[in-house]
C-alpha positions in Angstrom: 65.9 6.6 -38.9 62.3 7.0 -40.1 61.9 6.4 -43.8 58.8 7.8 -45.8 57.1 5.5 -48.2 54.8 6.0 -51.2 51.1 6.4 -50.8 48.0 7.5 -52.8 45.3 10.1 -51.9 41.8 9.0 -52.9 38.3 10.4 -52.4 36.6 9.2 -49.2 33.5 8.3 -51.2 32.4 8.4 -54.8 28.6 8.5 -55.4 26.7 8.2 -58.7 23.5 10.0 -57.9 20.2 8.8 -59.3 16.5 9.4 -58.8 14.2 7.6 -56.4 11.4 7.4 -59.0 11.4 7.4 -62.8 10.6 10.6 -64.6 11.7 13.3 -67.0 14.5 15.7 -65.9 13.0 19.1 -65.5 16.2 20.9 -64.2 19.8 20.3 -63.2 21.0 23.0 -60.8 24.7 22.2 -60.7 27.4 21.6 -63.2 30.8 19.9 -63.3 33.2 21.2 -60.7 30.5 22.6 -58.4 30.8 22.2 -54.7 27.6 20.8 -53.1 26.5 20.1 -49.6 24.7 17.1 -48.3 20.9 17.5 -48.7 21.2 20.2 -51.3 18.8 19.9 -54.3 20.9 19.4 -57.4 18.3 18.3 -59.9 14.5 18.0 -60.3 12.1 15.7 -62.2 8.9 17.0 -63.7 6.2 16.8 -60.9 3.2 18.8 -62.2 0.7 16.0 -61.3 2.2 15.4 -57.9 2.1 19.1 -57.0 -1.5 19.4 -58.1 -2.5 16.4 -56.0 -0.6 17.9 -53.0 -2.6 21.1 -53.2 -5.8 19.1 -53.4 -5.1 16.9 -50.3 -3.7 19.8 -48.3 -6.9 21.8 -48.9 -8.9 18.8 -47.8 -6.8 18.4 -44.7 -7.2 22.0 -43.7 -11.0 21.9 -43.8 -12.6 21.9 -40.3 -16.3 22.3 -41.1 -17.2 18.6 -40.7 -15.5 18.4 -37.3 -17.1 21.6 -36.1 -20.6 20.5 -37.2 -20.2 17.1 -35.6 -19.1 18.8 -32.3 -22.2 21.1 -32.3 -24.5 18.1 -33.0 -22.9 16.2 -30.2 -23.4 19.1 -27.7 -27.1 19.5 -28.7 -27.7 15.7 -28.3 -26.1 15.9 -24.8 -28.3 18.8 -23.8 -31.4 17.0 -25.2 -30.5 13.8 -23.2 -30.2 15.9 -20.0 -33.6 17.5 -20.5 -35.2 14.1 -21.3 -33.8 12.6 -18.1 -35.3 15.4 -16.0 -38.7 14.9 -17.6 -38.5 11.2 -17.0 -37.8 11.9 -13.3 -41.0 14.0 -13.2 -42.9 11.3 -15.2 -43.6 13.7 -18.1 -42.1 11.5 -20.9 -42.0 7.8 -21.6 -39.0 5.6 -21.4 -39.0 5.3 -25.1 -38.4 9.0 -25.5 -35.5 8.7 -23.1 -34.0 5.7 -25.1 -34.3 7.8 -28.3 -32.5 10.8 -26.7 -29.7 8.5 -25.4 -29.3 6.8 -28.8 -29.1 10.2 -30.6 -26.4 11.3 -28.2 -24.4 8.2 -28.8 -24.8 8.6 -32.6 -23.6 12.2 -32.4 -20.4 11.0 -30.6 -19.8 8.5 -33.4 -20.3 11.1 -36.1 -17.8 13.3 -34.4 -15.3 10.5 -34.2 -15.8 9.8 -37.9 -15.2 13.4 -38.8 -12.0 13.5 -36.8 -10.8 10.3 -38.5 -11.6 11.6 -41.9 -9.5 14.7 -41.2 -6.6 12.6 -39.9 -6.8 10.5 -43.1 -6.6 13.7 -45.2 -3.5 14.8 -43.2 -1.9 11.4 -43.9 -2.7 11.8 -47.6 -1.2 15.3 -47.6 2.0 13.9 -46.1 2.1 11.1 -48.7 1.6 13.7 -51.5 4.4 15.8 -50.0 6.7 12.8 -50.0 5.8 12.1 -53.6 6.7 15.7 -54.6 10.0 15.5 -52.6 11.0 12.3 -54.4 11.0 14.3 -57.6 13.8 16.4 -56.2 17.3 14.8 -56.3 19.4 15.8 -53.3 23.1 15.3 -52.8 23.7 12.4 -50.5 27.2 13.6 -49.5 29.1 16.8 -49.5 31.7 17.0 -52.2 32.5 18.0 -55.8 30.5 17.2 -58.9 32.9 15.5 -61.3 30.4 14.3 -64.1 27.0 15.0 -65.6 25.6 12.0 -67.3 22.1 13.3 -68.4 20.6 16.5 -69.7 17.3 18.3 -69.1 14.4 16.5 -70.9 15.9 13.1 -70.7 14.0 10.2 -69.1 15.5 8.9 -65.9 14.9 5.4 -64.7 17.9 3.4 -63.6 20.6 5.8 -65.0 22.8 8.0 -62.8 22.5 11.8 -63.2 25.6 13.1 -61.5 28.8 11.8 -60.0 29.9 13.4 -56.7 33.2 12.7 -54.9 33.8 13.4 -51.2 37.2 15.0 -50.7 36.9 15.9 -47.0 38.4 13.8 -45.5 40.6 12.2 -48.1 41.4 8.5 -47.9 45.1 7.7 -47.8 46.0 4.2 -49.1 49.5 2.9 -48.4 51.3 -0.5 -48.8 53.6 -1.2 -45.8 56.4 -3.7 -45.5 55.6 -6.7 -43.3 58.3 -5.7 -40.8 55.9 -3.0 -39.6 53.1 -5.4 -38.6 52.0 -4.8 -35.1 53.8 -1.4 -35.0 50.9 0.5 -36.7 47.5 0.6 -35.0 44.2 2.3 -35.7 44.2 5.8 -34.1 48.0 6.3 -34.8 49.0 9.5 -36.6 51.3 9.9 -39.6 52.7 12.7 -41.6 51.5 12.8 -45.2 53.4 14.8 -47.9 51.4 15.3 -51.1 53.3 15.6 -54.3 51.1 18.3 -55.8 49.1 21.2 -54.3 50.0 24.0 -51.9 50.0 21.8 -48.8 53.4 20.5 -48.1 52.5 18.1 -45.2 49.5 17.3 -43.1 48.6 14.9 -40.3 46.5 11.9 -41.0 45.0 9.3 -38.6 45.1 5.5 -39.2 41.6 4.0 -39.6 42.1 0.5 -41.0 45.1 -1.9 -40.7 44.9 -5.1 -42.6 45.7 -8.3 -40.6 46.6 -10.4 -43.6 49.9 -10.1 -45.5 50.2 -10.3 -49.2 52.5 -13.3 -49.6 53.8 -12.2 -53.1 55.1 -8.9 -51.9 55.4 -9.5 -48.2 53.4 -6.4 -47.4 50.1 -5.3 -45.9 47.7 -2.4 -46.5 46.9 0.6 -44.2 44.2 3.2 -44.7 44.3 6.7 -43.1 41.8 9.6 -43.0 43.3 13.0 -44.0 41.3 16.1 -43.1 40.8 18.4 -46.1 38.4 21.2 -45.0 39.6 23.8 -47.5 39.8 21.2 -50.4 43.4 22.4 -51.0 44.7 18.8 -51.4 43.6 17.3 -54.7 42.3 13.7 -54.7 44.0 11.2 -56.9 47.5 12.5 -56.4 50.5 10.6 -55.1 52.1 11.3 -51.8 54.8 10.2 -49.3 53.9 9.2 -45.7 56.0 9.0 -42.6 54.9 6.7 -39.8 58.0 7.5 -37.7 59.3 4.0 -38.2 62.4 2.6 -39.9 60.8 0.6 -42.7 63.9 -0.2 -44.7 64.3 -3.8 -45.6 67.5 -5.4 -44.1 70.4 -5.3 -46.5 71.9 -8.6 -47.6 75.4 -7.0 -47.6 75.3 -6.7 -43.8 74.5 -10.3 -43.2 77.7 -12.4 -43.1 77.5 -15.9 -44.4 78.6 -18.7 -42.0 82.2 -19.9 -42.7 82.4 -23.6 -43.7 83.9 -25.8 -41.0 87.4 -27.2 -41.9 87.3 -30.7 -43.2 90.1 -33.0 -41.9 92.0 -35.0 -44.6 91.1 -38.7 -44.7 93.2 -40.9 -42.4 94.7 -44.2 -43.5 93.2 -47.3 -41.7 95.2 -48.5 -38.7 97.7 -51.3 -39.4 98.1 -50.4 -43.1 101.4 -49.3 -44.4 101.4 -46.6 -47.0 102.0 -47.9 -50.4 103.8 -45.8 -53.0 102.3 -46.0 -56.4 104.4 -45.7 -59.5 103.3 -46.3 -63.0 103.5 -49.9 -64.0 104.3 -51.1 -60.5 101.3 -53.4 -60.2 99.2 -51.5 -57.6 96.4 -54.0 -57.6 98.4 -57.0 -56.3 100.3 -54.9 -53.7 97.0 -53.4 -52.4 95.4 -56.8 -52.1 98.5 -58.1 -50.2 98.4 -55.2 -47.7 94.7 -55.9 -46.9 95.4 -59.6 -46.3 98.3 -58.7 -43.9 96.1 -56.3 -41.9 93.4 -58.9 -41.6 95.8 -61.4 -40.3 97.0 -59.1 -37.5 
């Protein structure tokens, strides 16, 4: 018959959320007990300088005048080179004039390339400034519940955590199983979990980790399961009972019969010796010695 055993419900993850860069806390958008989603902004550092720099480089990246001017200069240089080549064919201009026109056309190409590269550089700077502003925003790295606030608005943040967030969907079920179940529980198996508190009476969990090493002191091993908790109705930190569908009772010593001792035959007298009756004061030592000499003679 299956026998439920004790287990413990724990958060799947516990994260102490900090900032990527040092700074002064400008705002904390959530409080203890709030439910947050991964990627949600939960706090912000002061970023006035970073935002101003972002506007500056974005404005520079959006300017197209240099590129347009370089394109017009290139087109003019190309037309001038075409006209010069025609005049050379008709012997109206010298080869020096043709060389000058060709050089100006090439220079105009280089100027256009430089203008394009400067614009790309401005776009890269705008992306960098955007990242710097984003790093002043603290986002939740997991979905879960805020359990602690460690700092307040106006405090300096460097290497201190700001919030603690626990992930409770799924929950992690930790259970210590007797050694007799080794090999009977495998990752992917299902089990019924019965929380001691909350509105959920029982739920199905899936085995994720099975230890392969026994604890010699207790003759047990540990198993971990994942328990879905989408509605957050099962509280983390509570105790539970779990049923793997196995008989995990230890064998009772009362049912094990001890082997009966084999009967021991009484010692036999040596062949050829006559029994000697012993009475107090009869002189047993001489009689015993005489009986041994008679047996040796035979």
